[in-house]
N, C-alpha and C positions, 0 to 999 in steps of 0.2 A: 041197706039200702043199694047202695051204688054197687054191689055181689052180688048183687040181682040182673042185677040192669048189665052187669057183663055175664053171665048162665047165661041171656041171656039174647043177648048176641055173641053167644058162644055157643047156638046151636044150633043154631042155623046156618055157621060148617062144619059142625057136626056133617050138616046134614049132605049137605050137601062133596062131603069127602062122602058122605055113601054115597052117594050120583057119579059120581067117580068112579069111587072102586066097582059101582055094577056093571060100566062100562070100561073095564079094562075086564077084567075079569067076570066074565058073566054063569061061569061058572060055579062062581058064594053060591051058599042057601045066604038063605037072612040069621043066620046067628053068626059067620063070620063078617055080617055086612053090621052086625050092630057091633057086634065086640068092638070092627076100624074102628065104627061110626060112637062109640065110647068112644073111643080109646082118642079121635083127637081131640072132643071136643075138651076132656080130659087136658088135654096137653092144651087147650086156646085154653083158656081158665086158668092152670093154676096160672101160666104166661103172660096172662091179662094182673092176676093181683104179686106175681116176679113184677111189673112193672112199676107196678107202686110205687112197689116196696122199694125199691133203688134208686123211685127220685125222691123220696123224701129223708 
């Protein structure tokens, strides 16, 4: 359950990163934006999981 909450909190970070990437690189297509957003989402989700493990 807690991993689902972390995933839902990481999702807006990926979406905001996609928006910023679209502003900075307007020539990027939707494929590049999706890959970039998914990478940012995955990195923030993994970091949130690692922070929890390091506290234990």
